[in-house]
C-alpha positions in Angstrom: 37.3 -18.8 -41.5 36.1 -20.1 -38.1 33.1 -22.1 -37.3 31.2 -19.1 -35.9 32.1 -16.9 -38.8 30.8 -19.6 -41.2 27.6 -19.9 -39.1 27.0 -16.2 -39.3 27.7 -16.2 -43.1 25.2 -19.1 -43.5 22.5 -17.2 -41.6 23.1 -14.1 -43.7 23.6 -15.7 -47.1 21.4 -18.8 -47.2 18.3 -16.9 -48.4 20.4 -15.0 -50.9 21.6 -18.2 -52.4 18.0 -19.5 -52.6 16.9 -16.3 -54.3 19.9 -16.5 -56.7 18.9 -20.0 -57.7 15.2 -19.0 -58.1 16.4 -16.2 -60.4 18.2 -18.8 -62.5 15.0 -20.8 -63.1 14.8 -23.2 -60.2 11.6 -23.7 -58.2 11.6 -22.5 -54.6 11.7 -26.0 -53.2 14.5 -27.1 -55.5 16.4 -23.9 -54.8 16.2 -24.4 -51.0 17.5 -28.0 -51.3 20.3 -27.0 -53.6 21.3 -24.1 -51.4 21.4 -26.4 -48.4 23.5 -28.9 -50.3 25.8 -26.0 -51.4 26.3 -24.6 -47.9 27.0 -28.2 -46.7 29.5 -28.8 -49.4 31.1 -25.4 -48.6 31.5 -26.4 -45.0 33.1 -29.7 -46.0 35.6 -27.8 -48.2 36.1 -24.7 -46.1 39.8 -25.1 -46.4 39.6 -24.2 -50.1 38.1 -20.8 -49.4 40.8 -18.2 -50.0 39.0 -15.0 -49.2 36.4 -15.1 -46.4 34.9 -11.9 -47.9 33.9 -13.9 -51.0 32.0 -16.7 -49.1 28.6 -15.7 -50.6 30.0 -15.7 -54.2 31.7 -19.0 -53.5 28.5 -20.5 -52.2 26.5 -19.2 -55.1 28.9 -20.8 -57.6 28.8 -24.1 -55.7 25.0 -23.9 -55.7 24.9 -23.1 -59.4 27.2 -26.1 -60.2 25.0 -28.4 -58.1 21.9 -27.1 -59.9 23.4 -27.5 -63.3 24.5 -31.1 -62.6 21.0 -31.9 -61.3 19.5 -30.7 -64.6 22.0 -32.6 -66.6 20.9 -35.8 -64.9 17.3 -35.0 -64.9 15.5 -36.1 -68.1 14.2 -33.2 -70.2 11.0 -34.9 -71.2 8.8 -36.9 -68.9 6.2 -39.3 -70.0 3.0 -38.6 -68.3 1.5 -41.5 -66.3 -1.7 -43.1 -67.5 -4.4 -42.2 -65.0 -7.4 -44.4 -65.5 -10.6 -42.5 -65.2 -14.2 -43.3 -66.0 -16.4 -40.5 -67.4 -19.0 -39.3 -64.9 -21.4 -38.3 -67.7 -22.5 -40.6 -70.4 -22.2 -38.2 -73.4 -23.2 -41.0 -75.9 -26.6 -41.4 -74.3 -27.1 -37.6 -74.5 -26.1 -37.6 -78.1 -28.4 -40.5 -78.9 -31.3 -38.7 -77.1 -30.7 -35.6 -79.2 -30.6 -37.7 -82.3 -33.9 -39.4 -81.4 -35.5 -35.9 -80.7 -34.4 -34.9 -84.2 -35.8 -38.1 -85.8 -39.3 -38.6 -87.1 -41.7 -40.6 -84.9 -41.8 -43.6 -87.3 -38.0 -43.8 -87.4 -37.6 -43.4 -83.6 -38.9 -46.9 -82.9 -36.3 -48.6 -85.1 -33.4 -46.4 -84.0 -34.3 -46.8 -80.3 -34.7 -50.6 -80.4 -31.5 -51.1 -82.4 -29.1 -48.6 -80.8 -30.4 -48.0 -77.3 -31.9 -51.3 -76.4 -29.5 -53.5 -78.4 -32.0 -55.5 -80.4 -30.7 -57.2 -83.5 -32.3 -56.7 -86.9 -33.7 -60.3 -86.6 -35.3 -59.5 -83.3 -36.9 -56.3 -84.5 -38.1 -58.0 -87.7 -39.7 -60.9 -85.8 -41.3 -58.4 -83.3 -42.9 -56.3 -86.1 -43.4 -59.1 -88.7 -41.0 -57.4 -91.1 -38.2 -59.0 -93.0 -34.6 -58.4 -92.0 -34.1 -56.5 -95.2 -37.0 -54.2 -94.3 -35.4 -53.5 -90.9 -32.0 -52.8 -92.4 -33.7 -50.5 -95.0 -35.6 -48.6 -92.3 -32.5 -48.2 -90.2 -30.6 -46.8 -93.2 -33.4 -44.3 -94.0 -33.8 -43.4 -90.3 -30.0 -42.7 -90.0 -30.0 -40.6 -93.2 -33.1 -38.7 -92.1 -31.7 -38.0 -88.6 -28.3 -36.9 -90.1 -30.1 -34.4 -92.4 -32.2 -33.1 -89.6 -29.2 -32.7 -87.3 -27.3 -31.0 -90.1 -30.1 -28.5 -90.4 -30.2 -27.8 -86.7 -26.4 -27.3 -86.7 -26.6 -24.9 -89.6 -29.3 -22.9 -87.9 -27.3 -22.6 -84.7 -24.1 -21.7 -86.6 -25.7 -19.0 -88.7 -27.9 -17.6 -85.9 -30.8 -17.6 -88.3 -34.2 -19.3 -87.9 -35.2 -22.5 -89.7 -36.5 -20.7 -92.8 -33.5 -18.4 -93.3 -31.0 -21.3 -92.7 -32.8 -23.4 -95.3 -32.6 -20.6 -97.9 -28.9 -20.0 -97.2 
């Protein structure tokens, strides 16, 4: 096969080789690179081609072998890189706000001071002239009360019924 004949075969068969590789599961970009490598390797070993009529079949087999060897070397499982991101929305603040809305007015003060503003039980106690035990007790009751109220709201939403029907269910 002459240089011109091989050039003509390349122009006619390159896209066929790419489509052949894509049909075997390669991506279009990988198939183009593999087909290019196969046609280059075919040019380097043109003396091994016995029948010029079979050049496309020969190229496709070379391309398939290159593709298979690539997949053998390529790891099957990739570990995904860690991409550090910071949340754009503070969901915790939204949740706390909803909990405070479900809480009773007398419990709201203790919950807000402790969880939102970061006051310790000692600071809240000295501010209100309560004991630390009283603050801890009020926090416990406020959390329980808020939890019960949130549970009721969730049941109402899940059942699609109003407050009276959800309480009876």
